C-alpha positions as CSV (number, residue, x, y, z in Angstrom):
1,M,53.0,-64.5,14.4
2,E,49.7,-66.8,14.0
3,E,48.5,-68.4,10.8
4,R,44.0,-69.3,11.4
5,Y,42.4,-71.4,9.0
6,G,39.9,-72.3,11.6
7,D,38.7,-71.7,15.0
8,P,38.1,-74.1,17.5
9,R,35.3,-72.5,19.1
10,D,33.3,-73.4,16.3
11,S,34.0,-77.5,16.9
12,G,32.3,-77.5,20.5
13,I,35.2,-75.3,22.5
14,H,33.3,-72.8,24.5
15,P,34.4,-70.7,27.3
16,A,34.2,-71.9,30.6
17,G,35.3,-70.3,34.2
18,A,38.1,-70.9,35.7
19,H,36.9,-72.0,38.8
20,S,34.5,-74.5,38.1
21,A,34.7,-78.4,37.6
22,P,37.5,-79.9,35.2
23,I,36.1,-80.1,31.7
24,A,35.9,-82.4,29.1
25,M,35.1,-80.7,25.5
26,P,33.5,-82.5,22.4
27,T,35.9,-84.6,21.0
28,D,34.1,-85.7,17.9
29,A,30.5,-85.1,16.5
30,G,29.2,-88.6,17.6
31,P,30.3,-92.7,16.6
32,V,31.7,-93.4,13.4
33,A,32.2,-96.7,11.8
34,A,35.2,-97.8,11.4
35,A,37.0,-98.1,7.7
36,A,38.5,-100.9,6.5
37,P,41.9,-101.8,4.9
38,A,41.2,-101.0,1.8
39,T,38.6,-97.7,2.3
40,I,42.0,-96.3,4.3
41,A,44.6,-97.0,1.0
42,A,41.9,-95.1,-1.0
43,A,41.6,-92.4,1.4
44,G,45.4,-92.6,1.7
45,D,45.3,-92.2,-2.1
46,R,43.3,-89.3,-2.3
47,I,44.6,-87.3,-0.1
48,A,48.2,-87.6,-0.7
49,A,47.3,-86.9,-4.4
50,N,45.6,-83.3,-3.1
51,I,48.7,-83.2,-1.1
52,E,51.4,-83.7,-4.6
53,Q,49.4,-80.9,-6.1
54,V,51.8,-78.6,-3.6
55,I,54.3,-80.6,-3.4
56,E,56.3,-82.3,-6.0
57,G,57.9,-85.4,-6.3
58,K,57.4,-86.5,-2.1
59,R,55.2,-89.2,-2.2
60,T,57.3,-91.2,0.5
61,A,56.9,-88.1,3.0
62,I,53.6,-87.1,2.2
63,R,52.4,-90.7,3.0
64,L,54.9,-91.1,6.4
65,G,52.2,-87.8,7.5
66,L,49.5,-89.4,6.9
67,A,50.5,-92.2,8.9
68,V,51.8,-91.0,11.7
69,L,48.4,-88.7,11.6
70,L,45.9,-92.3,11.2
71,A,48.2,-93.7,14.3
72,E,47.4,-90.2,16.6
73,G,50.7,-89.6,16.4
74,H,52.7,-86.5,16.1
75,L,55.3,-84.6,13.0
76,L,58.7,-83.5,13.6
77,I,59.9,-82.5,10.1
78,E,63.5,-81.3,10.0
79,D,65.7,-79.9,6.9
80,V,67.1,-77.0,4.7
81,P,65.0,-74.1,4.6
82,G,62.8,-74.1,1.4
83,V,62.5,-77.3,0.8
84,G,58.8,-77.1,1.7
85,K,58.5,-78.3,5.7
86,T,55.5,-75.7,6.2
87,K,54.1,-75.7,3.2
88,Y,53.7,-79.2,3.1
89,A,51.6,-79.5,6.7
90,K,49.5,-76.6,5.2
91,A,48.6,-79.2,2.2
92,L,47.9,-81.4,4.7
93,A,45.9,-80.0,6.9
94,R,43.6,-78.1,4.0
95,S,44.0,-81.3,2.2
96,I,41.5,-82.9,5.8
97,D,39.4,-79.9,6.2
98,C,39.7,-79.9,10.0
99,S,40.4,-77.2,12.3
100,V,44.1,-75.6,11.5
101,R,46.4,-73.1,13.7
102,R,49.9,-72.0,12.8
103,V,52.0,-70.6,15.0
104,Q,55.0,-69.0,14.7
105,F,57.6,-70.4,17.1
106,T,60.4,-67.1,18.9
107,P,62.0,-66.8,21.7
108,D,59.5,-63.9,23.1
109,L,56.5,-66.9,23.1
110,L,55.1,-67.6,26.3
111,P,53.2,-70.8,27.4
112,S,49.7,-69.0,27.4
113,D,50.2,-68.1,24.1
114,I,50.4,-71.5,23.0
115,T,47.4,-73.5,25.2
116,G,44.9,-69.9,26.0
117,V,44.7,-68.1,29.5
118,S,42.4,-67.3,31.7
119,V,40.6,-63.3,31.4
120,Y,38.6,-61.3,33.5
121,N,35.6,-60.5,32.5
122,A,34.2,-57.6,34.1
123,E,30.8,-57.7,32.9
124,D,30.3,-61.4,34.6
125,R,32.9,-60.9,37.3
126,D,34.4,-64.3,36.4
127,F,37.1,-65.4,34.9
128,E,36.6,-66.6,31.3
129,F,39.1,-69.0,29.5
130,K,39.9,-68.0,25.8
131,P,41.4,-71.2,24.2
132,G,44.8,-71.1,22.4
133,P,46.1,-72.5,19.5
134,V,46.4,-75.6,20.5
135,F,42.3,-76.0,20.4
136,A,42.4,-77.4,17.0
137,N,42.6,-80.8,14.8
138,I,46.0,-79.7,13.4
139,V,48.5,-77.4,15.0
140,V,51.5,-76.2,13.0
141,G,54.3,-75.4,15.0
142,D,56.6,-73.1,12.4
143,E,60.2,-73.1,14.2
144,I,60.3,-74.8,16.9
145,N,63.1,-74.9,18.5
146,R,63.3,-71.3,18.2
147,A,61.4,-71.4,21.7
148,S,62.0,-71.3,24.8
149,P,62.4,-74.6,26.8
150,K,59.2,-73.6,28.9
151,T,56.9,-72.8,26.2
152,Q,58.6,-75.9,24.0
153,A,57.1,-77.9,27.7
154,A,53.8,-76.6,27.0
155,L,52.9,-78.7,24.3
156,L,53.6,-82.1,26.5
157,E,50.0,-82.7,27.8
158,C,48.9,-81.6,24.9
159,M,50.7,-84.5,23.3
160,E,50.9,-86.6,25.7
161,E,47.4,-86.8,27.2
162,R,45.1,-84.9,24.8
163,Q,44.0,-82.6,27.2
164,V,45.2,-78.5,28.3
165,T,44.9,-77.6,32.0
166,V,45.0,-74.0,32.8
167,D,44.2,-72.7,36.3
168,G,43.6,-76.2,37.9
169,V,40.8,-76.5,34.6
170,T,41.2,-79.4,32.5
171,Y,39.5,-78.8,28.7
172,G,39.8,-81.8,26.5
173,L,41.6,-81.6,23.1
174,E,39.3,-82.3,19.8
175,S,40.2,-85.6,17.9
176,P,41.6,-85.8,15.4
177,F,44.5,-84.5,17.2
178,M,48.5,-83.5,16.0
179,V,51.0,-81.8,16.2
180,L,53.3,-81.3,13.3
181,A,56.5,-79.4,13.6
182,T,59.3,-78.1,11.9
183,Q,62.9,-77.1,12.5
184,N,65.8,-76.1,10.7
185,P,69.2,-78.4,11.7
186,I,71.6,-76.4,10.1
187,D,71.0,-72.8,11.5
188,M,71.6,-73.1,15.4
189,E,72.2,-69.8,16.5
190,G,69.3,-68.6,19.0
191,T,67.5,-72.0,18.9
192,Y,66.7,-74.3,22.0
193,P,67.0,-77.9,21.0
194,L,64.5,-80.1,21.8
195,P,64.8,-81.9,24.7
196,E,64.8,-85.8,25.0
197,A,61.2,-86.1,26.5
198,Q,59.9,-83.5,23.9
199,R,61.1,-86.1,21.1
200,D,60.1,-89.1,22.5
201,R,56.5,-87.9,21.7
202,F,56.9,-87.2,18.5
203,T,55.8,-90.6,16.7
204,A,58.2,-89.3,13.5
205,R,61.2,-87.2,12.3
206,I,61.1,-86.9,8.4
207,S,62.7,-84.9,6.1
208,M,61.7,-83.4,3.1
209,G,64.9,-83.5,1.0
210,Y,65.5,-81.3,-2.4
211,P,63.6,-82.5,-5.2
212,D,64.7,-84.3,-8.4
213,R,65.8,-82.4,-11.4
214,A,61.8,-83.5,-13.4
215,A,59.9,-82.4,-10.0
216,E,61.7,-79.6,-9.5
217,I,61.2,-78.3,-13.2
218,Q,57.8,-79.0,-12.8
219,M,57.6,-76.5,-9.5
220,L,59.0,-73.8,-11.9
221,E,56.2,-74.4,-14.3
222,E,53.3,-74.8,-11.9
223,H,53.6,-72.6,-9.1
224,A,55.9,-69.4,-10.3
225,S,52.4,-67.6,-10.9
226,I,50.5,-68.9,-8.2
227,D,50.7,-70.8,-5.2
228,P,48.7,-74.1,-5.6
229,L,48.2,-73.9,-1.9
230,D,45.4,-71.3,-2.5
231,S,43.7,-73.5,-4.8
232,L,43.6,-76.4,-2.4
233,R,40.5,-78.0,-1.8
234,P,39.8,-80.4,0.8
235,V,39.4,-83.6,-0.5
236,S,38.3,-85.6,3.5
237,D,36.9,-84.3,6.6
238,A,36.9,-84.3,10.4
239,T,34.6,-87.2,10.3
240,Q,36.2,-89.5,8.1
241,V,39.2,-88.8,9.3
242,R,37.6,-90.7,12.4
243,G,37.2,-93.5,10.6
244,L,40.4,-93.9,9.2
245,I,41.8,-94.0,12.6
246,D,39.3,-96.4,14.0
247,G,40.1,-98.7,11.1
248,V,43.8,-98.4,11.9
249,R,43.2,-99.0,15.8
250,Q,41.7,-102.6,14.4
251,V,44.5,-103.8,12.4
252,H,46.1,-107.3,13.7
253,V,49.1,-107.5,15.0
254,S,50.6,-110.6,15.6
255,D,52.2,-111.7,18.7
256,A,55.1,-112.4,16.7
257,I,54.9,-108.9,15.5
258,K,54.9,-108.1,19.1
259,A,57.8,-109.8,20.3
260,Y,59.8,-108.3,17.0
261,A,58.8,-104.7,17.8
262,V,60.7,-105.6,21.4
263,D,63.4,-106.7,20.1
264,L,64.3,-104.0,17.6
265,A,63.5,-101.7,20.4
266,E,66.0,-104.1,23.1
267,A,68.8,-104.1,20.5
268,T,69.2,-99.7,20.3
269,R,69.5,-100.1,24.2
270,R,72.7,-102.7,24.1
271,V,74.6,-101.0,21.4
272,P,77.5,-99.8,22.0
273,D,77.5,-96.4,20.3
274,V,74.2,-95.1,22.2
275,R,73.7,-94.0,25.3
276,L,70.0,-93.5,25.1
277,G,68.0,-96.2,23.7
278,A,64.6,-96.5,22.3
279,S,61.6,-96.2,25.4
280,P,58.7,-98.1,25.6
281,R,57.0,-95.6,24.4
282,A,58.8,-95.4,21.4
283,T,58.1,-99.2,21.0
284,L,54.6,-98.4,21.2
285,Q,54.9,-95.7,18.3
286,L,56.8,-97.9,16.5
287,L,53.8,-100.8,16.1
288,R,51.2,-97.9,16.0
289,A,53.1,-96.5,13.5
290,S,53.3,-100.1,11.4
291,K,49.4,-100.4,11.5
292,A,48.7,-96.9,10.4
293,W,51.3,-97.5,7.1
294,A,49.5,-101.9,6.8
295,A,46.5,-99.9,6.4
296,L,47.2,-97.4,4.2
297,D,48.8,-100.2,1.6
298,G,45.5,-102.3,2.1
299,R,46.0,-104.1,4.4
300,G,44.8,-105.5,7.6
301,Y,47.6,-107.1,9.4
302,V,51.2,-105.5,9.7
303,I,54.5,-107.8,8.1
304,P,58.4,-107.0,9.5
305,D,58.4,-105.5,6.7
306,D,56.5,-102.2,8.0
307,L,58.5,-101.9,10.9
308,Q,61.8,-103.0,8.9
309,F,60.7,-99.1,7.4
310,L,59.6,-97.1,9.8
311,L,62.6,-97.9,11.9
312,V,64.4,-95.0,11.6
313,R,62.2,-93.0,10.6
314,V,60.5,-93.8,14.0
315,L,63.6,-93.9,16.7
316,A,66.3,-91.8,15.4
317,H,65.0,-88.7,16.8
318,R,64.7,-90.7,20.5
319,L,69.0,-91.8,20.4
320,L,71.4,-90.3,21.8
321,L,74.3,-91.3,21.0
322,T,77.7,-91.8,22.6
323,S,80.2,-88.6,22.2
324,D,83.1,-91.9,20.6
325,A,80.4,-92.3,18.0
326,H,79.7,-88.4,16.8
327,V,83.7,-88.6,17.1
328,A,83.9,-91.3,14.7
329,G,80.6,-89.6,12.2
330,R,78.4,-92.6,13.2
331,T,74.8,-91.1,13.2
332,A,71.5,-92.3,15.1
333,E,70.4,-94.0,11.1
334,D,73.4,-95.9,10.9
335,V,72.9,-97.6,13.7
336,L,69.2,-98.6,13.5
337,G,71.0,-99.8,9.8
338,R,72.7,-102.5,11.3
339,I,70.0,-103.3,14.1
340,A,67.5,-103.9,11.5
341,T,70.0,-106.3,9.6
342,T,70.9,-107.8,12.2
343,V,68.1,-108.7,14.6
344,P,66.6,-112.1,13.3
345,I,63.1,-111.8,12.6
346,P,61.2,-114.5,14.3
347,A,59.5,-117.3,11.7
348,E,55.8,-116.6,13.1
349,A,55.7,-113.4,12.0
350,R,56.7,-114.3,8.5
351,S,53.2,-115.6,7.8
352,T,51.7,-112.8,6.9
353,G,48.7,-111.1,9.1
354,A,47.7,-114.9,10.6
355,R,46.3,-114.7,13.4
C-alpha cells in the first residue's frame, strides 16, 4: 500500500505524547535566501530535463507540476491508465531529493493510515504519536478517488493549513509540502468522486495525454530493458526548493493584473452554463500559479498571458456545470475558453511588469 523513499522523522519530526500541548514541528533548516527569477528559471529547466529522462514528450505537463510546487499548491493528475501519471509523480519527487511517501488509496484505507495514530507505549505509560505518510515533502496519492469520502477528507486540513491534528494535538508539516494525487476518470466502478471542497484544494488539474509517435518510439527504445526511474538522480534539494518558493513569492503582480484575475473569476460565476463558479480561493491560486509560471519563464512580473495559459488548468476542475450544459456536450474547458477570449484585458495590464 505504501512505498517509502524517506523517513519523515529524519526531517525533524519526532514522536510526541498525545496529551501534550500543540506542537509546531520544524519546517525548515533555517533562513533561505530567495532565488532570483533567472535562478528559478535555470533550476526549473534542470529539474524538468531530469524528469524528461523518465517521461518523454511532456514538457508542458512537467513544467505545470513544477509551477504548482513553487506556488505552494497541490496537483491533481487525471488521465487514463498507462500514460505515466504515477511515474511522473515519482520522477518529480526524486528529482528534488525530498522525503516522499506514496499511498495507494483503496476503499478500506482509514484516515489514520494517512495522518498517523497515537499508540499506547506500555514502557512509558503514555501515548506515542506515530506519524503517517502525510509527514513528507511530497505525498503521492495514487487513485485518490478509490478511498472513502471520510479518508479523502483527512487530507483537507493537511492541504489547506499544512498541519495535522490528531487527538487534539496539532503537528506542523515540513516545507516544501505538496500533495500529488492521481485518478482515473474512465474506470469509475468502485470509486468515490472527489467532493467540491477537496477539488478546490488542488491548485491545478492536468492530464498527461498520449505521447506523440516519436516520443513513444523513443520510450520503447529506452525503457524496454530498464526503468529509467531506478537510475534517476536528484538535481535539487528541499533547501533550494524553499529558496525557489521564496523567490516566487516576490514576483511582482500589478494592480491591473489582480483586477484581471478577479474579472476572470467573476465571469465564471455569471455564465449560464455554470451553477458553481470559481471561489475566491481559486482566484488566489490562479494568481499564485501565475507568479510561479512567470518565474519559471525568468520574469519577475506577471503578464496577462500567464493567467490565460493557466486559466483552464487551475479553474476547470472547480466548476460545476448545469444539466443543460452537460446534455449539450459543453465542458468546463469550453466555458473557460470563451471567458478567456471575451473578458477584456485592462490596458494597464498589457504593460509588462510596470510597477
